[in-house]
Structures are given as structure tokens and as C-alpha cells.
C-alpha positions as a Markdown table, in Angstrom:
| # | Residue | x | y | z |
|---|---|---|---|---|
| 1 | Met | -19.5 | 58.7 | -51.9 |
| 2 | Ile | -16.9 | 60.7 | -53.7 |
| 3 | Cys | -16.8 | 60.4 | -57.5 |
| 4 | Val | -14.2 | 61.7 | -59.7 |
| 5 | Glu | -15.4 | 63.0 | -63.0 |
| 6 | Glu | -12.9 | 62.3 | -66.2 |
| 7 | Asn | -13.0 | 63.4 | -69.8 |
| 8 | Arg | -16.0 | 65.5 | -70.5 |
| 9 | Ser | -16.3 | 67.4 | -73.2 |
| 10 | Pro | -16.9 | 71.5 | -72.6 |
| 11 | Glu | -20.2 | 71.0 | -73.2 |
| 12 | Glu | -21.0 | 69.1 | -70.7 |
| 13 | Thr | -18.9 | 70.4 | -68.1 |
| 14 | Arg | -20.0 | 74.3 | -69.5 |
| 15 | Glu | -22.7 | 75.4 | -66.6 |
| 16 | Pro | -24.6 | 78.3 | -66.7 |
| 17 | Glu | -22.8 | 81.2 | -65.1 |
| 18 | Glu | -25.2 | 81.9 | -62.5 |
| 19 | Thr | -24.6 | 78.8 | -60.8 |
| 20 | Thr | -20.8 | 79.3 | -62.0 |
| 21 | Ser | -21.0 | 82.2 | -60.0 |
| 22 | Ser | -22.4 | 80.5 | -56.8 |
| 23 | Gln | -19.9 | 78.2 | -56.9 |
| 24 | Ser | -16.9 | 80.4 | -57.2 |
| 25 | Gln | -17.9 | 81.6 | -53.8 |
| 26 | Gln | -17.7 | 78.3 | -52.1 |
| 27 | Pro | -14.8 | 77.2 | -50.7 |
| 28 | Glu | -13.4 | 73.9 | -53.0 |
| 29 | Leu | -12.1 | 70.4 | -52.0 |
| 30 | Ser | -10.2 | 69.6 | -54.1 |
| 31 | Thr | -7.0 | 66.8 | -54.3 |
| 32 | Pro | -3.5 | 68.0 | -55.4 |
| 33 | Pro | -2.6 | 67.9 | -58.8 |
| 34 | Ala | -1.8 | 65.2 | -60.6 |
| 35 | Pro | 1.3 | 64.6 | -62.7 |
| 36 | Glu | 1.2 | 65.5 | -65.5 |
| 37 | Gln | 0.5 | 63.2 | -68.3 |
| 38 | Asp | 0.5 | 63.5 | -72.4 |
| 39 | Gly | -0.3 | 67.4 | -74.0 |
| 40 | Ser | -3.0 | 65.8 | -75.8 |
| 41 | Gln | -5.2 | 64.8 | -72.4 |
| 42 | Lys | -8.0 | 67.2 | -72.4 |
| 43 | Pro | -9.2 | 69.1 | -68.9 |
| 44 | Thr | -11.5 | 67.8 | -67.1 |
| 45 | Gly | -14.2 | 69.3 | -64.4 |
| 46 | Asn | -12.9 | 72.4 | -63.3 |
| 47 | Gln | -9.7 | 72.9 | -65.6 |
| 48 | Ala | -12.4 | 73.1 | -68.0 |
| 49 | Gln | -14.6 | 75.8 | -66.2 |
| 50 | Thr | -11.1 | 77.4 | -65.3 |
| 51 | Gln | -9.9 | 77.2 | -68.6 |
| 52 | Asp | -13.4 | 78.9 | -70.0 |
| 53 | Gly | -13.3 | 81.6 | -67.0 |
| 54 | Glu | -9.6 | 82.6 | -67.2 |
| 55 | Asp | -10.2 | 82.8 | -71.3 |
| 56 | Gln | -12.9 | 85.0 | -70.9 |
| 57 | Ala | -11.3 | 87.3 | -68.7 |
| 58 | Ser | -8.2 | 87.8 | -71.3 |
| 59 | Ala | -7.7 | 89.9 | -73.3 |
| 60 | Pro | -8.3 | 89.7 | -76.8 |
| 61 | Gly | -4.7 | 88.7 | -78.5 |
| 62 | Glu | -3.1 | 87.0 | -74.9 |
| 63 | Glu | -2.5 | 83.3 | -75.0 |
| 64 | Pro | -3.4 | 81.7 | -71.6 |
| 65 | Ser | -1.0 | 81.6 | -68.9 |
| 66 | Ser | 0.7 | 78.3 | -68.2 |
| 67 | Ala | -0.7 | 77.7 | -65.2 |
| 68 | Ala | -4.4 | 77.3 | -66.5 |
| 69 | Gln | -3.3 | 74.8 | -69.1 |
| 70 | Lys | -2.5 | 71.8 | -66.3 |
| 71 | Pro | -5.6 | 69.8 | -65.7 |
| 72 | Ala | -6.6 | 69.0 | -62.4 |
| 73 | Phe | -9.0 | 66.7 | -61.1 |
| 74 | Gln | -12.6 | 67.2 | -59.5 |
| 75 | Val | -13.6 | 66.0 | -56.1 |
| 76 | Ser | -17.6 | 65.9 | -56.0 |
| 77 | Phe | -20.2 | 63.8 | -53.5 |
| 78 | Lys | -22.9 | 61.9 | -54.4 |
| 79 | Glu | -26.1 | 62.5 | -52.7 |
| 80 | Asp | -25.9 | 59.8 | -50.2 |
| 81 | Ala | -22.5 | 60.5 | -48.8 |
| 82 | Phe | -24.0 | 63.1 | -46.7 |
| 83 | Glu | -25.5 | 60.5 | -45.3 |
| 84 | Glu | -22.9 | 58.3 | -44.7 |
| 85 | Phe | -20.1 | 61.6 | -43.1 |
| 86 | Gly | -23.5 | 63.2 | -41.8 |
| 87 | Glu | -23.9 | 67.2 | -41.3 |
| 88 | Leu | -20.3 | 67.1 | -43.7 |
| 89 | Thr | -21.0 | 69.5 | -46.8 |
| 90 | Pro | -18.9 | 68.9 | -49.5 |
| 91 | Thr | -18.0 | 72.7 | -48.6 |
| 92 | Gln | -16.8 | 72.0 | -44.7 |
| 93 | Arg | -13.6 | 72.9 | -43.8 |
| 94 | Val | -12.1 | 69.7 | -41.8 |
| 95 | Glu | -9.4 | 71.1 | -39.0 |
| 96 | Pro | -6.8 | 69.1 | -37.8 |
| 97 | Ala | -7.0 | 67.3 | -34.5 |
| 98 | Pro | -5.4 | 69.4 | -31.8 |
| 99 | Ala | -2.7 | 67.9 | -30.2 |
| 100 | Ala | -2.6 | 66.3 | -26.9 |
| 101 | Val | -2.2 | 67.6 | -23.9 |
| 102 | Gln | 0.4 | 65.6 | -21.6 |
| 103 | Ser | -1.2 | 66.6 | -17.8 |
| 104 | Lys | 1.0 | 67.0 | -15.1 |
| 105 | Pro | 0.6 | 64.0 | -12.5 |
| 106 | Lys | -1.7 | 64.5 | -9.4 |
| 107 | Arg | 0.4 | 65.2 | -6.3 |
| 108 | Gly | -2.6 | 65.7 | -4.4 |
| 109 | Trp | -2.2 | 62.3 | -2.5 |
| 110 | Val | 1.2 | 63.5 | -1.6 |
| 111 | Lys | -0.7 | 66.5 | 0.7 |
| 112 | Val | -2.5 | 64.6 | 2.6 |
| 113 | Thr | -0.9 | 62.1 | 3.6 |
| 114 | Ile | 2.2 | 64.7 | 4.9 |
| 115 | Thr | -1.3 | 65.8 | 6.9 |
| 116 | Leu | -2.3 | 62.7 | 7.8 |
| 117 | Val | 1.4 | 62.1 | 9.0 |
| 118 | Leu | 1.0 | 66.0 | 10.8 |
| 119 | Leu | -2.2 | 65.2 | 12.6 |
| 120 | Ala | -0.7 | 61.4 | 13.8 |
| 121 | Ile | 2.2 | 63.1 | 15.2 |
| 122 | Ile | 0.0 | 65.2 | 17.3 |
| 123 | Gly | -2.2 | 63.4 | 18.4 |
| 124 | Phe | 0.3 | 60.6 | 19.5 |
| 125 | Val | 1.9 | 63.8 | 21.7 |
| 126 | Cys | -0.7 | 65.2 | 23.1 |
| 127 | Thr | -1.5 | 61.7 | 23.8 |
| 128 | Val | 1.8 | 61.4 | 25.5 |
| 129 | Val | 1.6 | 64.3 | 27.5 |
| 130 | Ile | -2.0 | 64.2 | 28.7 |
| 131 | Leu | -0.7 | 60.3 | 29.8 |
| 132 | Phe | 2.1 | 62.6 | 31.3 |
| 133 | Leu | 0.5 | 65.2 | 33.4 |
| 134 | Ala | -2.1 | 62.6 | 34.3 |
| 135 | Asp | 0.4 | 60.9 | 36.1 |
| 136 | Met | 2.1 | 63.8 | 37.4 |
| 137 | Met | -1.4 | 64.8 | 38.7 |
| 138 | Gly | -2.1 | 61.6 | 40.0 |
| 139 | Val | -5.8 | 62.0 | 38.1 |
| 140 | Asn | -5.9 | 58.4 | 36.9 |
| 141 | Gly | -5.4 | 56.9 | 40.4 |
| 142 | Asn | -7.3 | 55.7 | 44.1 |
| 143 | Asp | -6.9 | 56.2 | 47.6 |
| 144 | Asp | -5.7 | 52.7 | 48.4 |
| 145 | Pro | -2.9 | 52.9 | 50.6 |
| 146 | Ile | 0.0 | 51.8 | 49.7 |
| 147 | Thr | 3.4 | 51.1 | 52.0 |
| 148 | Ile | 6.6 | 51.3 | 50.0 |
| 149 | Thr | 10.1 | 50.6 | 52.5 |
| 150 | Val | 13.2 | 52.9 | 51.0 |
| 151 | Glu | 16.2 | 51.6 | 52.4 |
| 152 | Pro | 19.2 | 53.8 | 54.0 |
| 153 | Asn | 21.3 | 55.3 | 51.1 |
| 154 | Thr | 19.0 | 54.6 | 48.6 |
| 155 | Gly | 19.3 | 56.5 | 45.7 |
| 156 | Leu | 16.5 | 57.8 | 43.4 |
| 157 | Asn | 15.9 | 55.6 | 40.3 |
| 158 | Glu | 15.8 | 53.2 | 43.7 |
| 159 | Val | 13.4 | 55.1 | 44.2 |
| 160 | Ser | 11.1 | 55.7 | 41.4 |
| 161 | Glu | 11.2 | 51.7 | 40.8 |
| 162 | Thr | 9.9 | 50.9 | 43.3 |
| 163 | Leu | 7.4 | 53.6 | 43.4 |
| 164 | His | 6.4 | 52.4 | 39.5 |
| 165 | Asp | 6.7 | 48.8 | 41.0 |
| 166 | Ala | 4.3 | 49.1 | 44.0 |
| 167 | Gly | 1.7 | 51.2 | 41.6 |
| 168 | Val | 2.0 | 55.0 | 42.6 |
| 169 | Ile | 3.6 | 55.8 | 39.2 |
| 170 | Ala | 3.2 | 54.8 | 36.2 |
| 171 | Tyr | 6.0 | 56.6 | 34.2 |
| 172 | Pro | 9.7 | 56.2 | 36.8 |
| 173 | Asp | 11.8 | 57.7 | 34.3 |
| 174 | Leu | 9.8 | 61.1 | 34.5 |
| 175 | Phe | 9.5 | 61.3 | 37.8 |
| 176 | Lys | 13.3 | 60.8 | 37.7 |
| 177 | Phe | 13.2 | 64.3 | 35.8 |
| 178 | Tyr | 10.5 | 65.9 | 37.8 |
| 179 | Val | 12.4 | 65.4 | 40.7 |
| 180 | Arg | 15.8 | 66.3 | 39.1 |
| 181 | Phe | 14.8 | 69.3 | 37.4 |
| 182 | Met | 11.5 | 70.6 | 39.0 |
| 183 | Ala | 11.3 | 69.7 | 42.8 |
| 184 | Gln | 13.3 | 72.2 | 44.5 |
| 185 | Asp | 15.0 | 70.6 | 48.9 |
| 186 | Thr | 14.6 | 67.4 | 47.8 |
| 187 | Ser | 16.2 | 64.9 | 50.4 |
| 188 | Ile | 14.2 | 61.7 | 50.1 |
| 189 | Gln | 14.1 | 60.0 | 53.3 |
| 190 | Phe | 15.0 | 56.7 | 54.1 |
| 191 | Gly | 12.0 | 54.2 | 56.5 |
| 192 | Glu | 8.3 | 53.1 | 55.7 |
| 193 | Phe | 5.9 | 55.6 | 53.8 |
| 194 | Glu | 2.1 | 55.4 | 53.4 |
| 195 | Leu | 1.3 | 56.5 | 49.8 |
| 196 | Ser | -1.2 | 56.3 | 47.0 |
| 197 | Ser | -1.8 | 56.3 | 43.0 |
| 198 | Asn | -4.2 | 59.6 | 43.8 |
| 199 | Met | -1.1 | 60.7 | 45.1 |
| 200 | Gly | 0.1 | 64.0 | 42.4 |
| 201 | Tyr | 4.7 | 63.9 | 42.1 |
| 202 | Asp | 4.6 | 67.0 | 44.9 |
| 203 | Glu | 2.4 | 65.2 | 47.2 |
| 204 | Ile | 4.4 | 62.2 | 46.9 |
| 205 | Ile | 8.2 | 63.8 | 47.3 |
| 206 | Gln | 6.9 | 65.9 | 50.3 |
| 207 | Thr | 5.6 | 62.5 | 51.8 |
| 208 | Leu | 9.3 | 60.7 | 51.5 |
| 209 | Ser | 10.9 | 63.9 | 52.3 |
| 210 | Thr | 9.2 | 64.2 | 55.5 |
| 211 | Tyr | 11.0 | 62.8 | 58.7 |
| 212 | Asn | 9.1 | 59.4 | 59.5 |
| 213 | Arg | 10.9 | 57.9 | 62.6 |
| 214 | Ser | 9.4 | 54.4 | 63.3 |
| 215 | Asp | 8.8 | 53.0 | 66.9 |
| 216 | Gln | 11.3 | 50.4 | 66.2 |
| 217 | Val | 14.5 | 50.9 | 68.9 |
| 218 | Val | 18.1 | 50.8 | 68.4 |
| 219 | Glu | 20.9 | 50.2 | 70.3 |
| 220 | Val | 23.9 | 51.9 | 68.6 |
| 221 | Thr | 28.0 | 51.5 | 70.3 |
| 222 | Ile | 30.1 | 54.8 | 69.5 |
| 223 | Pro | 33.6 | 54.0 | 70.7 |
| 224 | Glu | 35.6 | 56.4 | 71.9 |
| 225 | Gly | 38.1 | 58.0 | 69.4 |
| 226 | Ser | 35.6 | 57.1 | 66.6 |
| 227 | Thr | 35.8 | 60.2 | 63.7 |
| 228 | Val | 32.0 | 61.8 | 62.3 |
| 229 | Val | 32.8 | 59.6 | 58.9 |
| 230 | Asp | 32.8 | 56.8 | 62.0 |
| 231 | Ile | 30.2 | 57.6 | 63.4 |
| 232 | Ala | 27.7 | 58.2 | 60.3 |
| 233 | Gln | 28.6 | 54.4 | 59.3 |
| 234 | Ile | 27.7 | 52.6 | 62.4 |
| 235 | Leu | 24.2 | 55.2 | 62.0 |
| 236 | Glu | 23.6 | 54.5 | 58.8 |
| 237 | Asp | 24.4 | 50.3 | 59.6 |
| 238 | Asn | 22.0 | 50.9 | 61.9 |
| 239 | Arg | 19.3 | 52.5 | 60.1 |
| 240 | Val | 19.6 | 55.6 | 62.0 |
| 241 | Cys | 19.6 | 58.1 | 59.5 |
| 242 | Thr | 21.7 | 58.4 | 56.7 |
| 243 | Lys | 25.8 | 59.6 | 56.0 |
| 244 | Asp | 24.7 | 62.3 | 54.1 |
| 245 | Asp | 22.2 | 63.7 | 56.8 |
| 246 | Phe | 24.6 | 63.1 | 59.9 |
| 247 | Tyr | 27.2 | 64.6 | 58.1 |
| 248 | Gln | 25.4 | 67.8 | 57.3 |
| 249 | Ala | 23.3 | 68.1 | 61.0 |
| 250 | Val | 27.0 | 67.8 | 61.8 |
| 251 | Asn | 28.1 | 71.5 | 60.4 |
| 252 | Ser | 25.1 | 73.2 | 61.7 |
| 253 | Thr | 25.5 | 76.2 | 63.5 |
| 254 | Asp | 22.0 | 75.6 | 65.3 |
| 255 | Tyr | 22.9 | 74.4 | 68.4 |
| 256 | Gln | 22.6 | 75.9 | 71.1 |
| 257 | Tyr | 25.2 | 75.1 | 74.0 |
| 258 | Ser | 27.4 | 76.5 | 76.2 |
| 259 | Phe | 30.2 | 74.9 | 75.3 |
| 260 | Leu | 30.0 | 75.4 | 71.3 |
| 261 | Thr | 31.6 | 78.8 | 71.3 |
| 262 | Glu | 32.3 | 81.4 | 69.0 |
| 263 | Glu | 36.1 | 79.5 | 68.3 |
| 264 | Val | 34.0 | 76.2 | 67.5 |
| 265 | Leu | 30.9 | 77.8 | 65.2 |
| 266 | Gly | 33.0 | 80.4 | 64.0 |
| 267 | Asn | 36.2 | 78.5 | 62.9 |
| 268 | Thr | 35.6 | 78.1 | 59.0 |
| 269 | Gly | 38.9 | 76.4 | 58.6 |
| 270 | Arg | 37.4 | 73.1 | 60.6 |
| 271 | Tyr | 35.7 | 70.6 | 57.8 |
| 272 | Phe | 33.8 | 69.3 | 60.5 |
| 273 | Leu | 32.3 | 71.5 | 62.9 |
| 274 | Leu | 31.3 | 69.5 | 65.7 |
| 275 | Glu | 33.8 | 67.1 | 65.5 |
| 276 | Gly | 35.1 | 66.0 | 69.2 |
| 277 | Tyr | 31.8 | 67.3 | 70.6 |
| 278 | Leu | 29.8 | 64.3 | 69.8 |
| 279 | Phe | 30.4 | 62.0 | 72.8 |
| 280 | Pro | 31.6 | 58.6 | 72.4 |
| 281 | Asp | 28.8 | 56.4 | 74.6 |
| 282 | Thr | 25.9 | 54.0 | 74.0 |
| 283 | Tyr | 22.7 | 55.0 | 72.7 |
| 284 | Asp | 19.0 | 54.4 | 71.7 |
| 285 | Phe | 18.4 | 55.7 | 69.1 |
| 286 | Tyr | 14.5 | 55.4 | 66.5 |
| 287 | Val | 15.0 | 53.6 | 63.1 |
| 288 | Asn | 14.7 | 56.6 | 60.8 |
| 289 | Glu | 15.3 | 59.2 | 63.5 |
| 290 | His | 16.0 | 62.8 | 62.0 |
| 291 | Ala | 20.3 | 63.7 | 62.2 |
| 292 | Ser | 19.9 | 66.6 | 64.1 |
| 293 | Glu | 18.2 | 64.8 | 66.8 |
| 294 | Val | 21.0 | 62.6 | 66.9 |
| 295 | Val | 23.6 | 64.9 | 67.1 |
| 296 | Glu | 21.5 | 66.5 | 69.7 |
| 297 | Thr | 21.5 | 63.7 | 72.0 |
| 298 | Met | 25.3 | 62.9 | 71.7 |
| 299 | Leu | 25.9 | 67.1 | 72.3 |
| 300 | Asp | 23.5 | 66.4 | 75.4 |
| 301 | Asn | 26.2 | 63.6 | 76.2 |
| 302 | Phe | 28.5 | 65.5 | 76.4 |
| 303 | Ala | 27.0 | 68.4 | 78.3 |
| 304 | Asp | 26.2 | 65.3 | 81.2 |
| 305 | His | 30.1 | 64.5 | 81.0 |
| 306 | Tyr | 31.5 | 67.9 | 81.7 |
| 307 | Thr | 31.1 | 68.1 | 85.2 |
| 308 | Ser | 32.7 | 70.7 | 87.3 |
| 309 | Asp | 35.5 | 68.1 | 88.1 |
| 310 | Val | 36.1 | 68.6 | 84.3 |
| 311 | Arg | 35.6 | 72.7 | 84.0 |
| 312 | Gln | 38.1 | 73.0 | 86.8 |
| 313 | Ala | 40.4 | 70.7 | 85.2 |
| 314 | Val | 40.7 | 72.6 | 81.8 |
| 315 | Glu | 40.1 | 76.5 | 83.6 |
| 316 | Ser | 43.5 | 75.4 | 85.1 |
| 317 | Ser | 45.1 | 74.5 | 82.1 |
| 318 | Gly | 45.4 | 77.8 | 80.7 |
| 319 | Met | 44.1 | 76.8 | 77.6 |
| 320 | Ser | 40.7 | 76.8 | 76.2 |
| 321 | Leu | 38.3 | 73.9 | 76.1 |
| 322 | Asp | 38.4 | 73.8 | 72.5 |
| 323 | Gln | 42.2 | 73.4 | 72.3 |
| 324 | Ile | 41.9 | 70.8 | 75.4 |
| 325 | Val | 39.5 | 68.8 | 73.4 |
| 326 | Val | 41.5 | 69.2 | 70.3 |
| 327 | Ile | 45.0 | 67.0 | 72.4 |
| 328 | Ala | 43.0 | 64.9 | 74.0 |
| 329 | Ser | 41.6 | 64.0 | 70.4 |
| 330 | Val | 45.6 | 63.4 | 69.5 |
| 331 | Leu | 45.8 | 61.2 | 73.0 |
| 332 | Glu | 42.7 | 59.1 | 72.1 |
| 333 | Ala | 44.3 | 58.1 | 68.9 |
| 334 | Glu | 47.5 | 57.8 | 70.3 |
| 335 | Ala | 47.0 | 55.9 | 73.8 |
| 336 | Ser | 43.1 | 55.5 | 73.9 |
| 337 | Gly | 41.8 | 53.1 | 76.9 |
| 338 | Asn | 45.9 | 54.0 | 78.3 |
| 339 | Thr | 45.5 | 56.6 | 81.3 |
| 340 | Gln | 48.9 | 56.4 | 82.6 |
| 341 | Gln | 50.5 | 56.5 | 78.7 |
| 342 | Met | 48.0 | 59.7 | 77.7 |
| 343 | Ala | 49.1 | 61.8 | 80.4 |
| 344 | Asn | 52.6 | 61.2 | 79.3 |
| 345 | Val | 52.2 | 61.9 | 75.5 |
| 346 | Ser | 50.0 | 65.0 | 77.0 |
| 347 | Ser | 53.5 | 66.0 | 78.9 |
| 348 | Val | 55.2 | 65.6 | 74.9 |
| 349 | Tyr | 52.9 | 67.9 | 73.5 |
| 350 | His | 52.4 | 70.4 | 76.4 |
| 351 | Asn | 56.1 | 70.9 | 76.1 |
| 352 | Arg | 56.8 | 71.1 | 72.2 |
| 353 | Leu | 53.6 | 73.5 | 72.7 |
| 354 | Ser | 55.4 | 76.1 | 75.2 |
| 355 | Asp | 59.3 | 75.8 | 72.9 |
| 356 | Ser | 57.8 | 76.5 | 70.0 |
| 357 | Ser | 60.8 | 77.8 | 69.1 |
| 358 | Thr | 62.4 | 75.0 | 69.6 |
| 359 | Tyr | 59.7 | 72.3 | 68.0 |
| 360 | Pro | 57.6 | 74.5 | 66.2 |
| 361 | Arg | 55.5 | 71.3 | 64.6 |
| 362 | Leu | 54.0 | 68.7 | 67.1 |
| 363 | Gln | 54.8 | 66.1 | 64.8 |
| 364 | Ser | 52.1 | 63.8 | 65.2 |
| 365 | Asp | 51.8 | 60.9 | 62.9 |
| 366 | Pro | 48.1 | 60.8 | 63.6 |
| 367 | Thr | 47.1 | 64.1 | 62.7 |
| 368 | Thr | 48.4 | 63.1 | 59.3 |
| 369 | Arg | 46.5 | 60.1 | 59.1 |
| 370 | Tyr | 43.4 | 62.7 | 59.7 |
| 371 | Ala | 44.4 | 64.5 | 56.6 |
| 372 | Glu | 44.6 | 62.6 | 54.5 |
| 373 | Asn | 42.1 | 58.8 | 54.9 |
| 374 | Val | 39.2 | 61.8 | 56.6 |
| 375 | Ile | 39.0 | 64.9 | 55.2 |
| 376 | Lys | 41.1 | 64.3 | 51.7 |
| 377 | Pro | 38.8 | 62.0 | 50.4 |
| 378 | Phe | 36.1 | 64.1 | 50.9 |
| 379 | Leu | 38.0 | 67.1 | 48.8 |
| 380 | Leu | 38.4 | 65.2 | 45.8 |
| 381 | Glu | 35.1 | 64.4 | 44.9 |
| 382 | Asp | 34.7 | 67.5 | 44.1 |
| 383 | Gly | 38.2 | 66.9 | 41.2 |
| 384 | Val | 41.5 | 67.4 | 42.2 |
| 385 | Ile | 43.7 | 69.2 | 45.1 |
| 386 | Asp | 43.8 | 72.8 | 44.7 |
| 387 | Glu | 45.9 | 75.1 | 46.9 |
| 388 | Thr | 42.8 | 76.2 | 49.3 |
| 389 | Asp | 42.2 | 72.2 | 49.6 |
| 390 | Gln | 45.8 | 71.5 | 50.2 |
| 391 | Ala | 46.7 | 74.8 | 52.8 |
| 392 | Leu | 43.2 | 72.5 | 54.9 |
| 393 | Leu | 45.1 | 69.5 | 54.5 |
| 394 | Asp | 48.3 | 70.9 | 55.7 |
| 395 | Ser | 46.5 | 72.7 | 59.0 |
| 396 | Tyr | 45.2 | 69.4 | 60.2 |
| 397 | Asn | 48.7 | 67.9 | 59.6 |
| 398 | Thr | 50.7 | 68.7 | 62.2 |
| 399 | Tyr | 54.1 | 68.2 | 60.4 |
| 400 | Ala | 53.0 | 70.1 | 57.8 |
| 401 | Gly | 51.4 | 73.0 | 60.2 |
| 402 | Ser | 52.9 | 74.4 | 63.1 |
| 403 | Gly | 50.7 | 74.1 | 66.4 |
| 404 | Leu | 47.6 | 71.6 | 67.3 |
| 405 | Pro | 45.9 | 71.1 | 64.1 |
| 406 | Ala | 42.8 | 72.7 | 62.8 |
| 407 | Gly | 40.4 | 71.3 | 64.9 |
| 408 | Pro | 39.8 | 67.9 | 66.9 |
| 409 | Ile | 40.6 | 64.4 | 64.8 |
| 410 | Asn | 38.0 | 62.8 | 66.4 |
| 411 | Asn | 36.2 | 62.0 | 69.2 |
| 412 | Pro | 37.4 | 62.1 | 72.8 |
| 413 | Gly | 35.9 | 60.5 | 75.3 |
| 414 | Val | 36.6 | 62.1 | 79.5 |
| 415 | Ala | 40.0 | 60.3 | 80.2 |
| 416 | Ala | 41.2 | 61.6 | 77.1 |
| 417 | Ile | 40.2 | 65.0 | 78.3 |
| 418 | Leu | 41.3 | 64.9 | 81.6 |
| 419 | Ala | 44.8 | 63.9 | 80.2 |
| 420 | Ala | 44.5 | 66.6 | 77.8 |
| 421 | Ala | 44.2 | 69.2 | 80.5 |
| 422 | Gln | 46.5 | 67.6 | 83.3 |
| 423 | Pro | 49.7 | 66.3 | 81.1 |
| 424 | Ala | 51.6 | 64.4 | 83.6 |
| 425 | Asp | 54.9 | 66.2 | 85.0 |
| 426 | Thr | 57.7 | 65.5 | 82.4 |
| 427 | Asp | 60.4 | 67.3 | 80.2 |
| 428 | Tyr | 59.9 | 64.6 | 77.3 |
| 429 | Thr | 59.6 | 65.8 | 73.7 |
| 430 | Tyr | 59.9 | 62.8 | 72.1 |
| 431 | Phe | 58.3 | 59.5 | 72.3 |
| 432 | Val | 57.9 | 55.8 | 70.6 |
| 433 | Thr | 55.5 | 53.3 | 70.2 |
| 434 | Ser | 55.7 | 49.9 | 69.0 |
| 435 | Pro | 53.8 | 48.7 | 66.1 |
| 436 | Asp | 51.5 | 46.7 | 68.1 |
| 437 | Gly | 51.0 | 49.7 | 70.7 |
| 438 | Ser | 51.7 | 48.0 | 73.7 |
| 439 | Thr | 54.8 | 49.7 | 74.2 |
| 440 | Phe | 55.9 | 53.3 | 74.6 |
| 441 | Leu | 59.1 | 55.2 | 75.1 |
| 442 | Tyr | 60.3 | 58.6 | 76.0 |
| 443 | Ala | 62.8 | 60.9 | 75.5 |
| 444 | Ser | 63.9 | 63.9 | 76.2 |
| 445 | Asp | 66.6 | 64.6 | 72.8 |
| 446 | Tyr | 66.5 | 63.8 | 69.6 |
| 447 | Arg | 69.7 | 61.1 | 70.1 |
| 448 | Thr | 67.7 | 59.4 | 72.5 |
| 449 | His | 64.0 | 59.2 | 70.3 |
| 450 | Leu | 66.8 | 57.7 | 67.7 |
| 451 | Gln | 67.9 | 55.1 | 69.8 |
| 452 | Asn | 64.0 | 54.1 | 70.8 |
| 453 | Cys | 63.2 | 53.9 | 67.7 |
| 454 | Glu | 65.6 | 51.6 | 66.9 |
| 455 | Gln | 64.9 | 49.3 | 70.0 |
| 456 | Leu | 61.0 | 49.3 | 68.2 |
| 457 | Gly | 62.5 | 49.1 | 64.9 |
| 458 | Val | 60.1 | 52.0 | 63.6 |
| 459 | Asn | 62.0 | 54.7 | 61.6 |
| 460 | Gly | 62.9 | 57.3 | 63.4 |
| 461 | Gly | 62.3 | 60.1 | 60.8 |
């Protein structure tokens, strides 16, 4: 308990000097000075001691300072107060509690979350990579045979889905990516293929790209006057080979035949090198036969029909075999199947060729149609027609170019070849046919030609 002693007499408050001296060495815990009251109030407690001390220290005759005259309160503690407040002593200085330091929010959980997310992403990526690699290498499959069928002209998307549906691969999109960007010289064939799920992508691609002829035989008829494009479509429709494979085989220079001279194989201005030499006939081909074997079969047939009589007729014409084949292709387009008309039309072209100063152009409508309907669609696949493309088209179009077209415009039969080599003996330089092709009218001058055109109701431009 704290007790404040007041109004004690100077005698009661006076202590021996030793006690005062020992107390003065310890700091005092006192209350703030009380407001001034009536001047008659007596000093109490420590005030009395302080005043006495100051009186003793003052020199004789000096008045005490005004500060010494102010009353004060002395704070003392009873002995039982120490029991209540523990080790607190009257002389212990009570320090104010330090201000609480505001701690920053902990960020550890953010780092932990980011780490966990990164680990999850890495784990996911690693898992995907492992699965992809396993599918590419076929390590999770087995060797059970799986037979798939690839139809002619089937694209990579359909093949990939077929492989996936059959259980050969797990990821069709990955397989498509691998074929397009990782595999080289890939040409997927059509037909039946035996695969298994433990085959890697490279082995699957090699199997699908390998020529796989079946034992099924189909009969195919190639009409006289058919173009390379016509033949390619017939072959693909009968599942013999694809059109693209046939086009590639037709432009190959690997064939060794005496009639395929440098004039043919070395002619860079010819769009289809072997156009004119794919002999029209009825053939028995295997389903999924290799395109080069199909071409060789047709070339063999041309060689068989290029008998000594035909060879002698060609040699007697004064023209090369290739020139005769070019004329024969035009005759086949103008009067196919009509031997007499083919000989007469042949005479028109021979007469114009022999007088090139008067008739610099053959002006054959089928050559124009071949340039526009057969060659031009291929050129347009690469974009617009440029000057080089147009020059190629003009070299086939006998209304634009002079002399014979750059190459045959179809594949003629023996009758057309003989008519080209042995034309009728006439002076015709013009001819016109009726719209249905049943009537042919010939003329030796342009005026008669216009009259013939008027008679048949045809524009005689």
C-alpha cells in the first residue's frame, strides 16, 4: 500500500544525518507537486528535509530559494506493499513498455504454392513426353497382327484416324505431325497392310509406303485418244494405283525403250513426257500395282504394236516417230475411229506444215482444249499463270504457236499413227466438222472454208 504522510512536525520528520545521506543516494519515487495552497500550510515529509538541508547549505544571511519553499508530497511504501508487487522496490524505476513492433505478413505460403504449381507443370509435361515417346517407339504395344485398309487417294488425316481406331497408334495428331515434319520421302500407298501396336512410327510409315500389291486382278480398258489425266483416273477408280503416283511415273526418264529417244525424254517443254506412248488397250492389272509397272506394261504394248510395217511407214514419211505420234494424237482427237476421215484431216495438216509461210499455224481446236482443260488446271495449283506458264500453254495451242504442238495431246492407236504417217493425197488446207462430228467438209481456200462453216452452222473464225 502507498501512504502519503502529511502535516508532520519538523521534529518528527527530522532524521539523523546518516539516514538522510543514505536515502539521498537512492532515486526517489515521488508524485508530481500539488497545486499551491494557502501559505500557512506546513511543509511535510521530504519537503521538510529538503528545506532543512538547503537551510544548512545556505550561507548565513541568505534567504532560502523560492523552490525550496514549495510544498511537496513524500511517497512511502508500507512493508506489505512489497509482498503485493513482488520484487518492486521503492527505488526501482518503472520503464515504459516498448511499443509493439508490427510484423509483416509472412510470404512463405506463396513460395510454397508457386513451387507446387511448377512441380505439377513439370510433372505433367514429363508425363506427356513419356507417353508420346512410348507411342512413337511402340513400347507399350504388342505384336498381335492388325490389318488395316487404305483406300486410293486417302489423305494423311484419314490414315492417322484409321491407325488410331484400329489400335495401332494412340495419338493420331502426333503421328500426322511426325509424318509431315520428321519423316522424309513418305508416299503412303493404298491397299491392305498388316501392322501391330508395338511398331514404332518409322516402321509404320515404312510399311505404309512400301508397294504392297494384292493378288486381286482387275480388267482395265484405256480408250484410244485418252489423255494421261484420263488414264490416271481410270486406274485410280479401279484401285490399280493412285493418280499422283501415275503422274510421277509418266514423267520418269528411267525407261529404256528404243522409241523413247532424246527427242522425247529430253524435251523439257513437254508437260507429260510419255503422253502419246501409253498404248490404248484392255489390260489386266493387279489391285495396288506399282505405277511404274503399269507404265512399263503400256510401253511394252506400244513396242509390240510398233511393228516393222508401222516403222516403215513412219520412216517413209520423212518425219521422226515423235512428230508422227504428235500428229496422230491430233487426228485421234479430230476423227477418232474414222480411218478415212483421219487420212483426209492428216492431209490438211501435212499441207499446212509444208507451206508454213502461208499457213504458219495448224489451228487445231483439240490442241487449244488440251492446253486449257488438261495442262492449265495443274499450273493453277501453284497460283496464277505467269509468263513461263503461259508460254507452255501457247506451245501446245496451235492457234497461238506455230508448227506442231510441243507434244502429243493424247495417246493414239495404230490407225491414227498410220494415218499420220500416210496422209491422203489432197490439196486441202481447211476442214470443218459438224457439231456431232458426223460430217466433215474440206476446202483448199479460205472462202470455200467459210461457206462450209455456214453450211454446217459453225463459226468459221
